[in-house]
VEXDREN-2710 file (C-alpha; in Angstrom, 1 decimal):
% VEXDREN-2710
k/r/px/py/pz
1/UNK/110.9/-149.4/-22.6
2/UNK/110.6/-150.6/-19.1
3/UNK/113.8/-151.5/-17.3
4/UNK/112.4/-153.0/-14.0
5/UNK/113.9/-156.4/-13.4
6/UNK/111.7/-159.4/-14.2
7/UNK/110.1/-161.2/-11.2
8/UNK/110.4/-165.0/-10.9
9/UNK/109.8/-167.9/-8.6
10/UNK/109.5/-171.7/-8.8
11/UNK/106.2/-173.4/-7.9
12/UNK/105.8/-177.2/-7.2
13/UNK/103.6/-179.2/-9.6
14/UNK/103.0/-182.9/-10.2
15/UNK/105.5/-182.7/-13.1
16/UNK/108.2/-181.0/-11.0
17/UNK/109.1/-177.4/-10.1
18/UNK/107.8/-174.9/-12.6
19/UNK/109.8/-171.7/-13.1
20/UNK/107.6/-168.7/-13.7
21/UNK/108.9/-165.3/-15.0
22/UNK/106.8/-162.2/-15.3
23/UNK/107.2/-158.6/-16.3
24/UNK/106.4/-156.7/-13.1
25/UNK/104.7/-153.8/-14.8
26/UNK/101.9/-155.9/-16.3
27/UNK/102.1/-159.3/-14.5
28/UNK/102.3/-161.1/-17.9
29/UNK/104.1/-164.5/-17.9
30/UNK/107.1/-164.1/-20.3
31/UNK/108.8/-167.4/-19.5
32/UNK/107.9/-170.6/-17.8
33/UNK/109.2/-174.1/-17.8
34/UNK/110.1/-177.2/-15.9
35/UNK/113.7/-176.1/-15.3
36/UNK/115.5/-173.6/-13.1
37/UNK/114.6/-169.9/-13.1
38/UNK/118.1/-169.2/-14.5
39/UNK/117.6/-171.6/-17.4
40/UNK/114.2/-170.1/-18.1
41/UNK/115.7/-166.6/-18.1
42/UNK/118.5/-167.7/-20.5
43/UNK/115.8/-168.8/-23.0
44/UNK/114.1/-165.4/-23.1
45/UNK/114.7/-162.8/-25.8
46/UNK/117.8/-160.6/-25.0
47/UNK/115.8/-157.4/-24.4
48/UNK/113.9/-159.2/-21.5
49/UNK/116.8/-161.1/-20.1
50/UNK/119.0/-158.0/-20.0
51/UNK/116.5/-156.5/-17.5
52/UNK/117.8/-158.9/-14.8
53/UNK/115.6/-160.9/-12.5
54/UNK/114.4/-160.6/-8.9
55/UNK/113.8/-164.2/-7.8
56/UNK/111.4/-164.6/-4.9
57/UNK/110.7/-167.4/-2.5
58/UNK/107.4/-169.1/-3.1
59/UNK/105.9/-167.4/0.0
60/UNK/107.1/-164.0/-1.1
61/UNK/105.9/-164.6/-4.7
62/UNK/102.4/-165.4/-3.5
63/UNK/102.3/-161.9/-1.9
64/UNK/104.0/-160.0/-4.8
65/UNK/101.5/-158.1/-7.0
66/UNK/103.3/-159.1/-10.2
67/UNK/103.5/-162.9/-9.4
68/UNK/100.5/-163.6/-7.1
69/UNK/98.0/-164.4/-9.8
70/UNK/100.3/-166.7/-11.7
71/UNK/101.5/-168.5/-8.5
72/UNK/97.9/-169.0/-7.3
73/UNK/96.9/-170.4/-10.7
74/UNK/99.8/-172.8/-10.8
75/UNK/99.0/-173.9/-7.2
76/UNK/95.3/-174.5/-8.2
77/UNK/96.4/-176.4/-11.3
78/UNK/98.7/-178.6/-9.2
79/UNK/95.8/-179.2/-6.8
80/UNK/93.6/-180.5/-9.6
81/UNK/92.0/-177.4/-11.2
82/UNK/93.5/-178.2/-14.6
83/UNK/91.9/-175.2/-16.2
84/UNK/93.4/-172.7/-13.8
85/UNK/96.2/-171.6/-16.1
86/UNK/93.8/-170.6/-18.9
87/UNK/93.1/-167.1/-17.6
88/UNK/96.7/-166.1/-16.9
89/UNK/98.1/-163.7/-19.6
90/UNK/101.2/-165.2/-21.2
91/UNK/103.1/-163.7/-24.2
92/UNK/106.1/-164.5/-26.2
93/UNK/107.6/-163.0/-29.4
94/UNK/107.1/-164.9/-32.6
95/UNK/105.9/-164.6/-36.2
96/UNK/102.2/-164.4/-37.0
97/UNK/101.8/-168.1/-37.7
98/UNK/103.6/-169.1/-34.4
99/UNK/101.2/-166.7/-32.6
100/UNK/98.3/-168.4/-34.2
101/UNK/99.6/-171.9/-33.3
102/UNK/100.2/-170.8/-29.6
103/UNK/96.7/-169.4/-29.5
104/UNK/95.3/-172.7/-30.9
105/UNK/97.3/-174.6/-28.3
106/UNK/95.7/-172.6/-25.5
107/UNK/92.3/-173.6/-26.9
108/UNK/93.1/-177.4/-26.4
109/UNK/91.2/-178.3/-23.3
110/UNK/93.0/-179.9/-20.4
111/UNK/92.6/-183.6/-20.5
112/UNK/92.4/-183.6/-24.3
113/UNK/95.0/-183.7/-27.0
114/UNK/95.5/-182.7/-30.6
115/UNK/97.8/-183.9/-33.3
116/UNK/100.3/-181.6/-35.0
117/UNK/98.1/-181.8/-38.1
118/UNK/95.0/-180.7/-36.1
119/UNK/97.1/-177.9/-34.5
120/UNK/98.2/-176.7/-37.9
121/UNK/94.6/-176.7/-39.2
122/UNK/93.4/-174.9/-36.0
123/UNK/96.0/-172.2/-36.7
124/UNK/94.6/-171.7/-40.2
125/UNK/97.3/-173.5/-42.2
126/UNK/96.5/-177.2/-42.5
127/UNK/99.5/-178.0/-44.7
128/UNK/102.0/-176.4/-42.2
129/UNK/102.3/-179.4/-39.9
130/UNK/106.1/-179.1/-39.6
131/UNK/105.8/-175.4/-38.8
132/UNK/103.3/-176.2/-36.1
133/UNK/105.8/-178.6/-34.6
134/UNK/108.4/-175.8/-34.8
135/UNK/106.1/-173.5/-32.8
136/UNK/105.8/-176.3/-30.2
137/UNK/109.5/-176.6/-30.0
138/UNK/110.0/-172.8/-29.6
139/UNK/107.3/-172.4/-26.9
140/UNK/108.8/-170.6/-23.9
141/UNK/105.6/-170.6/-21.9
142/UNK/104.9/-174.3/-20.9
143/UNK/102.4/-175.2/-19.5
144/UNK/100.6/-171.8/-19.8
145/UNK/100.8/-172.5/-23.6
146/UNK/100.2/-176.3/-23.3
147/UNK/102.4/-177.8/-26.0
148/UNK/102.4/-181.0/-23.9
149/UNK/98.9/-181.6/-25.3
150/UNK/100.1/-181.9/-28.9
151/UNK/100.9/-185.4/-30.1
152/UNK/101.9/-187.3/-33.2
153/UNK/99.2/-188.5/-35.4
154/UNK/98.1/-191.9/-34.0
155/UNK/98.7/-190.8/-30.4
156/UNK/102.5/-191.1/-30.0
157/UNK/103.9/-188.7/-27.5
158/UNK/106.4/-187.1/-29.9
159/UNK/108.9/-184.9/-28.2
160/UNK/108.9/-182.4/-25.4
161/UNK/111.6/-179.9/-24.4
162/UNK/111.4/-181.0/-20.7
163/UNK/111.4/-184.7/-21.5
164/UNK/108.7/-187.3/-22.1
165/UNK/108.4/-188.2/-18.4
166/UNK/107.3/-184.6/-17.8
167/UNK/104.9/-184.6/-20.7
168/UNK/103.4/-187.9/-19.6
169/UNK/103.1/-186.5/-16.0
170/UNK/101.2/-183.4/-17.2
171/UNK/98.9/-185.4/-19.4
172/UNK/98.1/-187.9/-16.7
173/UNK/97.5/-185.0/-14.2
174/UNK/95.1/-183.5/-16.6
175/UNK/93.2/-186.8/-17.1
176/UNK/94.4/-187.9/-20.4
177/UNK/94.9/-191.7/-20.6
178/UNK/98.7/-192.2/-21.2
179/UNK/100.5/-195.4/-22.1
180/UNK/104.2/-196.0/-22.2
181/UNK/104.8/-194.1/-25.4
182/UNK/101.3/-192.9/-26.5
183/UNK/98.0/-191.5/-25.4
184/UNK/94.9/-193.7/-25.9
185/UNK/93.3/-193.0/-29.2
186/UNK/90.0/-192.3/-27.5
187/UNK/91.6/-189.2/-25.9
188/UNK/93.0/-187.7/-29.1
189/UNK/90.8/-185.1/-30.8
END
């Protein structure tokens, strides 16, 4: 087991600062979210959080071998390349169905949305709509695993751990048409 401290930074985005936490030995994103680095670390599994964290300034993170690719991808995303996060490796622990749901979320193209029912079907269990919602709620890798692209049937925004204003900002940034509490039906898959 590796005991190197995790490496982290915060990167500005249209939805606010994004905390990004990686394992330095493989540069895999293990935690991300629109909150402080400390809160992101606190949501990680104990075996990762216990390693400690080395928090870098954005300038230093852009030069750090473990963070440089993720930082550059988030910066490209923020600048309008809404597909930039797709190639960054991101992993979190979870049961096989949750893993299937998170994989299906990563397949939802930027600017598009899916309902919880469509997400469950894409993960291979069409009747498991509530479980798909549970996988969204337990996602520790937003927006690398884009749970913000999952909506209620009919286009309602539903919930989002970081608040509906953040969800709306991400969807708008990616080109989805967003109203006060819903996404236009023409943008739902």
